[in-house]
Each structure stands twice: as structure tokens, then as C-alpha cells.
PyMOL CGO cylinders between C-alpha atoms (Angstrom):
from pymol import cmd
from pymol.cgo import CYLINDER

trace = [
    CYLINDER, 21.59, 3.97, 34.66, 22.00, 5.37, 31.17, 0.3, 1, 1, 1, 1, 1, 1,
    CYLINDER, 22.00, 5.37, 31.17, 23.43, 8.91, 30.91, 0.3, 1, 1, 1, 1, 1, 1,
    CYLINDER, 23.43, 8.91, 30.91, 20.64, 9.95, 28.50, 0.3, 1, 1, 1, 1, 1, 1,
    CYLINDER, 20.64, 9.95, 28.50, 18.01, 9.00, 31.09, 0.3, 1, 1, 1, 1, 1, 1,
    CYLINDER, 18.01, 9.00, 31.09, 19.78, 11.10, 33.71, 0.3, 1, 1, 1, 1, 1, 1,
    CYLINDER, 19.78, 11.10, 33.71, 19.88, 14.09, 31.35, 0.3, 1, 1, 1, 1, 1, 1,
    CYLINDER, 19.88, 14.09, 31.35, 16.19, 13.77, 30.49, 0.3, 1, 1, 1, 1, 1, 1,
    CYLINDER, 16.19, 13.77, 30.49, 15.43, 13.53, 34.22, 0.3, 1, 1, 1, 1, 1, 1,
    CYLINDER, 15.43, 13.53, 34.22, 17.41, 16.72, 34.85, 0.3, 1, 1, 1, 1, 1, 1,
    CYLINDER, 17.41, 16.72, 34.85, 15.51, 18.57, 32.11, 0.3, 1, 1, 1, 1, 1, 1,
    CYLINDER, 15.51, 18.57, 32.11, 12.18, 17.38, 33.54, 0.3, 1, 1, 1, 1, 1, 1,
    CYLINDER, 12.18, 17.38, 33.54, 13.22, 18.55, 36.99, 0.3, 1, 1, 1, 1, 1, 1,
    CYLINDER, 13.22, 18.55, 36.99, 14.30, 21.88, 35.51, 0.3, 1, 1, 1, 1, 1, 1,
    CYLINDER, 14.30, 21.88, 35.51, 10.97, 22.31, 33.73, 0.3, 1, 1, 1, 1, 1, 1,
    CYLINDER, 10.97, 22.31, 33.73, 9.12, 21.50, 36.93, 0.3, 1, 1, 1, 1, 1, 1,
    CYLINDER, 9.12, 21.50, 36.93, 11.25, 23.95, 38.92, 0.3, 1, 1, 1, 1, 1, 1,
    CYLINDER, 11.25, 23.95, 38.92, 10.86, 26.80, 36.41, 0.3, 1, 1, 1, 1, 1, 1,
    CYLINDER, 10.86, 26.80, 36.41, 7.09, 26.39, 36.18, 0.3, 1, 1, 1, 1, 1, 1,
    CYLINDER, 7.09, 26.39, 36.18, 6.70, 25.57, 39.90, 0.3, 1, 1, 1, 1, 1, 1,
    CYLINDER, 6.70, 25.57, 39.90, 4.96, 22.27, 39.17, 0.3, 1, 1, 1, 1, 1, 1,
    CYLINDER, 4.96, 22.27, 39.17, 4.59, 19.85, 42.09, 0.3, 1, 1, 1, 1, 1, 1,
    CYLINDER, 4.59, 19.85, 42.09, 5.89, 16.29, 41.59, 0.3, 1, 1, 1, 1, 1, 1,
    CYLINDER, 5.89, 16.29, 41.59, 2.34, 14.99, 42.11, 0.3, 1, 1, 1, 1, 1, 1,
    CYLINDER, 2.34, 14.99, 42.11, 0.99, 17.06, 39.19, 0.3, 1, 1, 1, 1, 1, 1,
    CYLINDER, 0.99, 17.06, 39.19, 3.74, 15.93, 36.84, 0.3, 1, 1, 1, 1, 1, 1,
    CYLINDER, 3.74, 15.93, 36.84, 3.18, 12.30, 37.87, 0.3, 1, 1, 1, 1, 1, 1,
    CYLINDER, 3.18, 12.30, 37.87, -0.56, 12.66, 37.34, 0.3, 1, 1, 1, 1, 1, 1,
    CYLINDER, -0.56, 12.66, 37.34, 0.06, 14.08, 33.84, 0.3, 1, 1, 1, 1, 1, 1,
    CYLINDER, 0.06, 14.08, 33.84, 1.60, 10.77, 32.77, 0.3, 1, 1, 1, 1, 1, 1,
    CYLINDER, 1.60, 10.77, 32.77, -0.49, 8.51, 35.00, 0.3, 1, 1, 1, 1, 1, 1,
    CYLINDER, -0.49, 8.51, 35.00, 2.12, 7.20, 37.44, 0.3, 1, 1, 1, 1, 1, 1,
    CYLINDER, 2.12, 7.20, 37.44, 2.82, 7.53, 41.15, 0.3, 1, 1, 1, 1, 1, 1,
    CYLINDER, 2.82, 7.53, 41.15, 4.90, 10.39, 42.54, 0.3, 1, 1, 1, 1, 1, 1,
    CYLINDER, 4.90, 10.39, 42.54, 7.50, 7.85, 43.70, 0.3, 1, 1, 1, 1, 1, 1,
    CYLINDER, 7.50, 7.85, 43.70, 7.93, 6.50, 40.17, 0.3, 1, 1, 1, 1, 1, 1,
    CYLINDER, 7.93, 6.50, 40.17, 8.07, 10.01, 38.73, 0.3, 1, 1, 1, 1, 1, 1,
    CYLINDER, 8.07, 10.01, 38.73, 10.84, 10.96, 41.18, 0.3, 1, 1, 1, 1, 1, 1,
    CYLINDER, 10.84, 10.96, 41.18, 12.81, 7.93, 39.93, 0.3, 1, 1, 1, 1, 1, 1,
    CYLINDER, 12.81, 7.93, 39.93, 12.46, 9.26, 36.37, 0.3, 1, 1, 1, 1, 1, 1,
    CYLINDER, 12.46, 9.26, 36.37, 13.85, 12.65, 37.44, 0.3, 1, 1, 1, 1, 1, 1,
    CYLINDER, 13.85, 12.65, 37.44, 16.71, 10.87, 39.21, 0.3, 1, 1, 1, 1, 1, 1,
    CYLINDER, 16.71, 10.87, 39.21, 17.52, 8.93, 36.01, 0.3, 1, 1, 1, 1, 1, 1,
    CYLINDER, 17.52, 8.93, 36.01, 16.73, 5.63, 37.72, 0.3, 1, 1, 1, 1, 1, 1,
    CYLINDER, 16.73, 5.63, 37.72, 13.68, 4.79, 35.62, 0.3, 1, 1, 1, 1, 1, 1,
    CYLINDER, 13.68, 4.79, 35.62, 12.92, 5.14, 31.91, 0.3, 1, 1, 1, 1, 1, 1,
    CYLINDER, 12.92, 5.14, 31.91, 10.17, 7.36, 30.51, 0.3, 1, 1, 1, 1, 1, 1,
    CYLINDER, 10.17, 7.36, 30.51, 8.43, 6.63, 27.23, 0.3, 1, 1, 1, 1, 1, 1,
    CYLINDER, 8.43, 6.63, 27.23, 8.38, 8.99, 24.28, 0.3, 1, 1, 1, 1, 1, 1,
    CYLINDER, 8.38, 8.99, 24.28, 4.60, 9.16, 24.56, 0.3, 1, 1, 1, 1, 1, 1,
    CYLINDER, 4.60, 9.16, 24.56, 4.85, 10.34, 28.18, 0.3, 1, 1, 1, 1, 1, 1,
    CYLINDER, 4.85, 10.34, 28.18, 7.44, 12.95, 27.18, 0.3, 1, 1, 1, 1, 1, 1,
    CYLINDER, 7.44, 12.95, 27.18, 5.00, 14.10, 24.49, 0.3, 1, 1, 1, 1, 1, 1,
    CYLINDER, 5.00, 14.10, 24.49, 2.21, 14.41, 27.09, 0.3, 1, 1, 1, 1, 1, 1,
    CYLINDER, 2.21, 14.41, 27.09, 4.41, 16.57, 29.31, 0.3, 1, 1, 1, 1, 1, 1,
    CYLINDER, 4.41, 16.57, 29.31, 5.65, 18.69, 26.40, 0.3, 1, 1, 1, 1, 1, 1,
    CYLINDER, 5.65, 18.69, 26.40, 2.12, 19.33, 25.17, 0.3, 1, 1, 1, 1, 1, 1,
    CYLINDER, 2.12, 19.33, 25.17, 0.70, 20.20, 28.58, 0.3, 1, 1, 1, 1, 1, 1,
    CYLINDER, 0.70, 20.20, 28.58, 3.49, 22.60, 29.52, 0.3, 1, 1, 1, 1, 1, 1,
    CYLINDER, 3.49, 22.60, 29.52, 4.15, 24.21, 26.14, 0.3, 1, 1, 1, 1, 1, 1,
    CYLINDER, 4.15, 24.21, 26.14, 7.64, 22.93, 25.32, 0.3, 1, 1, 1, 1, 1, 1,
    CYLINDER, 7.64, 22.93, 25.32, 8.81, 20.79, 22.43, 0.3, 1, 1, 1, 1, 1, 1,
    CYLINDER, 8.81, 20.79, 22.43, 9.39, 17.08, 22.88, 0.3, 1, 1, 1, 1, 1, 1,
    CYLINDER, 9.39, 17.08, 22.88, 12.89, 17.62, 21.44, 0.3, 1, 1, 1, 1, 1, 1,
    CYLINDER, 12.89, 17.62, 21.44, 13.75, 20.09, 24.21, 0.3, 1, 1, 1, 1, 1, 1,
    CYLINDER, 13.75, 20.09, 24.21, 13.01, 17.40, 26.80, 0.3, 1, 1, 1, 1, 1, 1,
    CYLINDER, 13.01, 17.40, 26.80, 14.82, 14.64, 24.90, 0.3, 1, 1, 1, 1, 1, 1,
    CYLINDER, 14.82, 14.64, 24.90, 17.77, 16.45, 23.33, 0.3, 1, 1, 1, 1, 1, 1,
    CYLINDER, 17.77, 16.45, 23.33, 18.04, 19.76, 25.26, 0.3, 1, 1, 1, 1, 1, 1,
    CYLINDER, 18.04, 19.76, 25.26, 17.85, 21.65, 21.98, 0.3, 1, 1, 1, 1, 1, 1,
    CYLINDER, 17.85, 21.65, 21.98, 15.23, 24.25, 21.34, 0.3, 1, 1, 1, 1, 1, 1,
    CYLINDER, 15.23, 24.25, 21.34, 13.96, 24.59, 17.77, 0.3, 1, 1, 1, 1, 1, 1,
    CYLINDER, 13.96, 24.59, 17.77, 15.12, 27.71, 15.89, 0.3, 1, 1, 1, 1, 1, 1,
    CYLINDER, 15.12, 27.71, 15.89, 13.78, 27.48, 12.33, 0.3, 1, 1, 1, 1, 1, 1,
    CYLINDER, 13.78, 27.48, 12.33, 10.53, 29.27, 11.46, 0.3, 1, 1, 1, 1, 1, 1,
    CYLINDER, 10.53, 29.27, 11.46, 10.19, 29.00, 7.67, 0.3, 1, 1, 1, 1, 1, 1,
    CYLINDER, 10.19, 29.00, 7.67, 11.48, 25.48, 7.03, 0.3, 1, 1, 1, 1, 1, 1,
    CYLINDER, 11.48, 25.48, 7.03, 13.72, 22.81, 8.51, 0.3, 1, 1, 1, 1, 1, 1,
    CYLINDER, 13.72, 22.81, 8.51, 15.69, 20.23, 6.53, 0.3, 1, 1, 1, 1, 1, 1,
    CYLINDER, 15.69, 20.23, 6.53, 16.81, 16.95, 8.04, 0.3, 1, 1, 1, 1, 1, 1,
    CYLINDER, 16.81, 16.95, 8.04, 19.45, 15.23, 5.92, 0.3, 1, 1, 1, 1, 1, 1,
    CYLINDER, 19.45, 15.23, 5.92, 19.49, 11.45, 5.71, 0.3, 1, 1, 1, 1, 1, 1,
    CYLINDER, 19.49, 11.45, 5.71, 20.77, 10.00, 8.99, 0.3, 1, 1, 1, 1, 1, 1,
    CYLINDER, 20.77, 10.00, 8.99, 21.31, 13.46, 10.51, 0.3, 1, 1, 1, 1, 1, 1,
    CYLINDER, 21.31, 13.46, 10.51, 18.23, 14.03, 12.68, 0.3, 1, 1, 1, 1, 1, 1,
    CYLINDER, 18.23, 14.03, 12.68, 18.65, 14.27, 16.42, 0.3, 1, 1, 1, 1, 1, 1,
    CYLINDER, 18.65, 14.27, 16.42, 18.37, 10.74, 17.75, 0.3, 1, 1, 1, 1, 1, 1,
    CYLINDER, 18.37, 10.74, 17.75, 18.11, 8.92, 21.02, 0.3, 1, 1, 1, 1, 1, 1,
    CYLINDER, 18.11, 8.92, 21.02, 18.29, 5.23, 21.80, 0.3, 1, 1, 1, 1, 1, 1,
    CYLINDER, 18.29, 5.23, 21.80, 15.52, 4.78, 24.38, 0.3, 1, 1, 1, 1, 1, 1,
    CYLINDER, 15.52, 4.78, 24.38, 16.48, 1.19, 25.13, 0.3, 1, 1, 1, 1, 1, 1,
    CYLINDER, 16.48, 1.19, 25.13, 18.70, -1.28, 23.33, 0.3, 1, 1, 1, 1, 1, 1,
    CYLINDER, 18.70, -1.28, 23.33, 15.68, -2.20, 21.22, 0.3, 1, 1, 1, 1, 1, 1,
    CYLINDER, 15.68, -2.20, 21.22, 14.32, 1.27, 20.33, 0.3, 1, 1, 1, 1, 1, 1,
    CYLINDER, 14.32, 1.27, 20.33, 15.95, 4.23, 18.58, 0.3, 1, 1, 1, 1, 1, 1,
    CYLINDER, 15.95, 4.23, 18.58, 14.09, 7.46, 17.75, 0.3, 1, 1, 1, 1, 1, 1,
    CYLINDER, 14.09, 7.46, 17.75, 15.38, 10.00, 15.20, 0.3, 1, 1, 1, 1, 1, 1,
    CYLINDER, 15.38, 10.00, 15.20, 13.52, 13.31, 15.15, 0.3, 1, 1, 1, 1, 1, 1,
    CYLINDER, 13.52, 13.31, 15.15, 12.81, 14.76, 11.72, 0.3, 1, 1, 1, 1, 1, 1,
    CYLINDER, 12.81, 14.76, 11.72, 11.19, 18.04, 12.84, 0.3, 1, 1, 1, 1, 1, 1,
    CYLINDER, 11.19, 18.04, 12.84, 13.24, 18.92, 15.92, 0.3, 1, 1, 1, 1, 1, 1,
    CYLINDER, 13.24, 18.92, 15.92, 14.62, 22.19, 14.60, 0.3, 1, 1, 1, 1, 1, 1,
    CYLINDER, 14.62, 22.19, 14.60, 11.30, 23.76, 13.57, 0.3, 1, 1, 1, 1, 1, 1,
    CYLINDER, 11.30, 23.76, 13.57, 9.74, 26.19, 16.07, 0.3, 1, 1, 1, 1, 1, 1,
    CYLINDER, 9.74, 26.19, 16.07, 6.21, 25.33, 17.23, 0.3, 1, 1, 1, 1, 1, 1,
    CYLINDER, 6.21, 25.33, 17.23, 5.83, 22.27, 15.02, 0.3, 1, 1, 1, 1, 1, 1,
    CYLINDER, 5.83, 22.27, 15.02, 2.30, 20.90, 15.15, 0.3, 1, 1, 1, 1, 1, 1,
    CYLINDER, 2.30, 20.90, 15.15, 3.34, 17.26, 14.82, 0.3, 1, 1, 1, 1, 1, 1,
    CYLINDER, 3.34, 17.26, 14.82, 6.16, 15.05, 16.05, 0.3, 1, 1, 1, 1, 1, 1,
    CYLINDER, 6.16, 15.05, 16.05, 7.80, 13.02, 13.30, 0.3, 1, 1, 1, 1, 1, 1,
    CYLINDER, 7.80, 13.02, 13.30, 10.35, 10.32, 14.05, 0.3, 1, 1, 1, 1, 1, 1,
    CYLINDER, 10.35, 10.32, 14.05, 12.07, 7.50, 12.25, 0.3, 1, 1, 1, 1, 1, 1,
    CYLINDER, 12.07, 7.50, 12.25, 11.82, 4.68, 14.76, 0.3, 1, 1, 1, 1, 1, 1,
    CYLINDER, 11.82, 4.68, 14.76, 14.07, 1.63, 14.63, 0.3, 1, 1, 1, 1, 1, 1,
    CYLINDER, 14.07, 1.63, 14.63, 13.01, -1.42, 16.66, 0.3, 1, 1, 1, 1, 1, 1,
    CYLINDER, 13.01, -1.42, 16.66, 15.46, -4.28, 17.06, 0.3, 1, 1, 1, 1, 1, 1,
    CYLINDER, 15.46, -4.28, 17.06, 14.10, -7.83, 17.10, 0.3, 1, 1, 1, 1, 1, 1,
    CYLINDER, 14.10, -7.83, 17.10, 13.82, -9.59, 20.43, 0.3, 1, 1, 1, 1, 1, 1,
    CYLINDER, 13.82, -9.59, 20.43, 15.34, -13.08, 20.46, 0.3, 1, 1, 1, 1, 1, 1,
    CYLINDER, 15.34, -13.08, 20.46, 12.33, -14.68, 22.12, 0.3, 1, 1, 1, 1, 1, 1,
    CYLINDER, 12.33, -14.68, 22.12, 8.73, -13.56, 22.32, 0.3, 1, 1, 1, 1, 1, 1,
    CYLINDER, 8.73, -13.56, 22.32, 8.31, -11.05, 25.11, 0.3, 1, 1, 1, 1, 1, 1,
    CYLINDER, 8.31, -11.05, 25.11, 5.50, -8.97, 26.50, 0.3, 1, 1, 1, 1, 1, 1,
    CYLINDER, 5.50, -8.97, 26.50, 5.07, -5.85, 24.40, 0.3, 1, 1, 1, 1, 1, 1,
    CYLINDER, 5.07, -5.85, 24.40, 4.87, -2.62, 26.39, 0.3, 1, 1, 1, 1, 1, 1,
    CYLINDER, 4.87, -2.62, 26.39, 1.86, -0.60, 25.28, 0.3, 1, 1, 1, 1, 1, 1,
    CYLINDER, 1.86, -0.60, 25.28, 1.45, 3.12, 25.73, 0.3, 1, 1, 1, 1, 1, 1,
    CYLINDER, 1.45, 3.12, 25.73, -0.99, 5.79, 24.71, 0.3, 1, 1, 1, 1, 1, 1,
    CYLINDER, -0.99, 5.79, 24.71, -0.83, 9.54, 24.17, 0.3, 1, 1, 1, 1, 1, 1,
    CYLINDER, -0.83, 9.54, 24.17, -3.14, 12.32, 23.05, 0.3, 1, 1, 1, 1, 1, 1,
    CYLINDER, -3.14, 12.32, 23.05, -3.96, 12.70, 19.37, 0.3, 1, 1, 1, 1, 1, 1,
    CYLINDER, -3.96, 12.70, 19.37, -3.53, 10.48, 16.37, 0.3, 1, 1, 1, 1, 1, 1,
    CYLINDER, -3.53, 10.48, 16.37, -0.58, 8.61, 14.90, 0.3, 1, 1, 1, 1, 1, 1,
    CYLINDER, -0.58, 8.61, 14.90, 0.48, 7.56, 11.41, 0.3, 1, 1, 1, 1, 1, 1,
    CYLINDER, 0.48, 7.56, 11.41, 3.11, 4.82, 10.92, 0.3, 1, 1, 1, 1, 1, 1,
    CYLINDER, 3.11, 4.82, 10.92, 4.70, 3.87, 7.58, 0.3, 1, 1, 1, 1, 1, 1,
    CYLINDER, 4.70, 3.87, 7.58, 7.01, 0.85, 7.52, 0.3, 1, 1, 1, 1, 1, 1,
    CYLINDER, 7.01, 0.85, 7.52, 10.23, 1.74, 5.68, 0.3, 1, 1, 1, 1, 1, 1,
    CYLINDER, 10.23, 1.74, 5.68, 12.13, -1.53, 6.25, 0.3, 1, 1, 1, 1, 1, 1,
    CYLINDER, 12.13, -1.53, 6.25, 11.36, -4.87, 7.83, 0.3, 1, 1, 1, 1, 1, 1,
    CYLINDER, 11.36, -4.87, 7.83, 8.17, -6.25, 9.30, 0.3, 1, 1, 1, 1, 1, 1,
    CYLINDER, 8.17, -6.25, 9.30, 6.39, -5.61, 12.59, 0.3, 1, 1, 1, 1, 1, 1,
    CYLINDER, 6.39, -5.61, 12.59, 3.44, -6.57, 14.68, 0.3, 1, 1, 1, 1, 1, 1,
    CYLINDER, 3.44, -6.57, 14.68, 1.49, -3.58, 15.91, 0.3, 1, 1, 1, 1, 1, 1,
    CYLINDER, 1.49, -3.58, 15.91, -0.73, -4.18, 18.91, 0.3, 1, 1, 1, 1, 1, 1,
    CYLINDER, -0.73, -4.18, 18.91, -3.52, -1.64, 19.20, 0.3, 1, 1, 1, 1, 1, 1,
    CYLINDER, -3.52, -1.64, 19.20, -6.74, -1.71, 21.19, 0.3, 1, 1, 1, 1, 1, 1,
    CYLINDER, -6.74, -1.71, 21.19, -6.64, -5.48, 21.63, 0.3, 1, 1, 1, 1, 1, 1,
    CYLINDER, -6.64, -5.48, 21.63, -5.88, -6.23, 17.97, 0.3, 1, 1, 1, 1, 1, 1,
    CYLINDER, -5.88, -6.23, 17.97, -2.66, -7.50, 16.35, 0.3, 1, 1, 1, 1, 1, 1,
    CYLINDER, -2.66, -7.50, 16.35, -1.85, -6.09, 12.92, 0.3, 1, 1, 1, 1, 1, 1,
    CYLINDER, -1.85, -6.09, 12.92, 1.11, -7.23, 10.84, 0.3, 1, 1, 1, 1, 1, 1,
    CYLINDER, 1.11, -7.23, 10.84, 2.73, -4.43, 8.83, 0.3, 1, 1, 1, 1, 1, 1,
    CYLINDER, 2.73, -4.43, 8.83, 5.36, -5.00, 6.16, 0.3, 1, 1, 1, 1, 1, 1,
    CYLINDER, 5.36, -5.00, 6.16, 7.58, -2.65, 4.16, 0.3, 1, 1, 1, 1, 1, 1,
    CYLINDER, 7.58, -2.65, 4.16, 5.39, -0.06, 2.43, 0.3, 1, 1, 1, 1, 1, 1,
    CYLINDER, 5.39, -0.06, 2.43, 2.35, -0.69, 4.68, 0.3, 1, 1, 1, 1, 1, 1,
    CYLINDER, 2.35, -0.69, 4.68, 0.94, 2.14, 6.74, 0.3, 1, 1, 1, 1, 1, 1,
    CYLINDER, 0.94, 2.14, 6.74, -1.61, 2.66, 9.47, 0.3, 1, 1, 1, 1, 1, 1,
    CYLINDER, -1.61, 2.66, 9.47, -3.36, 5.71, 10.92, 0.3, 1, 1, 1, 1, 1, 1,
    CYLINDER, -3.36, 5.71, 10.92, -4.90, 5.31, 14.37, 0.3, 1, 1, 1, 1, 1, 1,
    CYLINDER, -4.90, 5.31, 14.37, -6.27, 6.88, 17.52, 0.3, 1, 1, 1, 1, 1, 1,
    CYLINDER, -6.27, 6.88, 17.52, -3.15, 7.16, 19.72, 0.3, 1, 1, 1, 1, 1, 1,
    CYLINDER, -3.15, 7.16, 19.72, -5.23, 7.32, 22.90, 0.3, 1, 1, 1, 1, 1, 1,
    CYLINDER, -5.23, 7.32, 22.90, -5.76, 3.57, 22.45, 0.3, 1, 1, 1, 1, 1, 1,
    CYLINDER, -5.76, 3.57, 22.45, -2.99, 1.47, 24.04, 0.3, 1, 1, 1, 1, 1, 1,
    CYLINDER, -2.99, 1.47, 24.04, -0.49, 0.49, 21.34, 0.3, 1, 1, 1, 1, 1, 1,
    CYLINDER, -0.49, 0.49, 21.34, 2.94, -1.09, 21.00, 0.3, 1, 1, 1, 1, 1, 1,
    CYLINDER, 2.94, -1.09, 21.00, 5.08, -2.84, 18.44, 0.3, 1, 1, 1, 1, 1, 1,
    CYLINDER, 5.08, -2.84, 18.44, 7.45, -5.74, 17.99, 0.3, 1, 1, 1, 1, 1, 1,
    CYLINDER, 7.45, -5.74, 17.99, 9.92, -6.37, 15.16, 0.3, 1, 1, 1, 1, 1, 1,
    CYLINDER, 9.92, -6.37, 15.16, 9.26, -9.67, 13.42, 0.3, 1, 1, 1, 1, 1, 1,
    CYLINDER, 9.26, -9.67, 13.42, 11.95, -12.06, 12.23, 0.3, 1, 1, 1, 1, 1, 1,
    CYLINDER, 11.95, -12.06, 12.23, 15.65, -11.49, 12.76, 0.3, 1, 1, 1, 1, 1, 1,
    CYLINDER, 15.65, -11.49, 12.76, 15.83, -8.03, 11.17, 0.3, 1, 1, 1, 1, 1, 1,
    CYLINDER, 15.83, -8.03, 11.17, 15.15, -4.62, 12.70, 0.3, 1, 1, 1, 1, 1, 1,
    CYLINDER, 15.15, -4.62, 12.70, 12.05, -2.77, 11.58, 0.3, 1, 1, 1, 1, 1, 1,
    CYLINDER, 12.05, -2.77, 11.58, 12.33, 0.89, 10.66, 0.3, 1, 1, 1, 1, 1, 1,
    CYLINDER, 12.33, 0.89, 10.66, 9.22, 3.04, 10.36, 0.3, 1, 1, 1, 1, 1, 1,
    CYLINDER, 9.22, 3.04, 10.36, 8.10, 6.63, 10.12, 0.3, 1, 1, 1, 1, 1, 1,
    CYLINDER, 8.10, 6.63, 10.12, 6.00, 7.66, 13.13, 0.3, 1, 1, 1, 1, 1, 1,
    CYLINDER, 6.00, 7.66, 13.13, 3.97, 10.84, 12.73, 0.3, 1, 1, 1, 1, 1, 1,
    CYLINDER, 3.97, 10.84, 12.73, 1.93, 12.05, 15.71, 0.3, 1, 1, 1, 1, 1, 1,
    CYLINDER, 1.93, 12.05, 15.71, -0.43, 14.99, 15.81, 0.3, 1, 1, 1, 1, 1, 1,
    CYLINDER, -0.43, 14.99, 15.81, -3.03, 16.26, 18.25, 0.3, 1, 1, 1, 1, 1, 1,
]
cmd.load_cgo(trace, "trace")
């Protein structure tokens, strides 16, 4: 499996060990079985950004610490230069670049998300997480599926929604879509 998944799994196991959290509690936090959660820690199964956010929020760590193994250090301000934010490619189709990763105790997670088009129509994975989310399309066009609705968003369009509702996206056409994702509880 992907080396990044193994590293995230190791950090999750480390967090659980340090805080003496049973596997069953961690699995319950993200709504999966203990067996599946153990596969995540072993790097054999992927974990969504929204589930990492749930864990980070519940146990008082930053999402970036779980994803990138870097603790924020800046307290007054944090600048992210174009193309320089910490990034992770979650799958071949999704890339997340953190824009706030270096700021201590940030109240929101802000990412530039790039979604590659899928050659043929596929089932869109939907997830949910605490709080609210704002998306602004920077490039391309996407379908956003939220709470049983399909909304087409083009460059310059934005949406603000209840992130506890199941949601997912799909790039439209033959070009990747790039959007700003801002989540806050």
C-alpha cells in the first residue's frame, strides 16, 4: 500500500498509544468496525480527510499533525506561498494542499483540493464530518453531491453547507477541478 497511508496509520497508532485509547473507541469515532480501523493503522486501508478531521477534533490535535507529522508553530500569522502548502495525494484522483497547517490552534481547516476526472462515471464516495464547509471553485467544473442533491459548480461558484450531511464531488469533463475547501466547527 502507499507509503503515506502507512505513515498516517503509524501516527494514528501513536496517538492512540499516547492517549491510551482503545481501538474500539477510535473506530467508533469515525463510524467503522474495529477490524477496519486496525487496517487503517496498518496502512492497508485508506482513511478520508473528514475522518482524520473527526479524530483530530476529538483528541485535540491538528489534522496536519496526523497527515503530515508536522505540528504547527506560528501564533501570530502563517503565510503559505503559491504551491508551497503541505500536500498529500489521498488517491490518484484527490490531492489536498493545506493552507493553514503551520498556524497553532487554527479554528478552521483550509485546503486547496484537486480532483482528477474519472474516465467513466463511477460511484462517488460521500463522507460527512462535524461543522460546516465552504467550497470555492478555482478551476474547472464539478458535480457536488450533498444530501441527495446534485449541484454543478463552475469556476468562481461557491457553496456553503452543513458538512454533517453526506457529500462528495466529481470532476466534470476531461480537466481536473481545483477548489478551496474551508471547514469550521
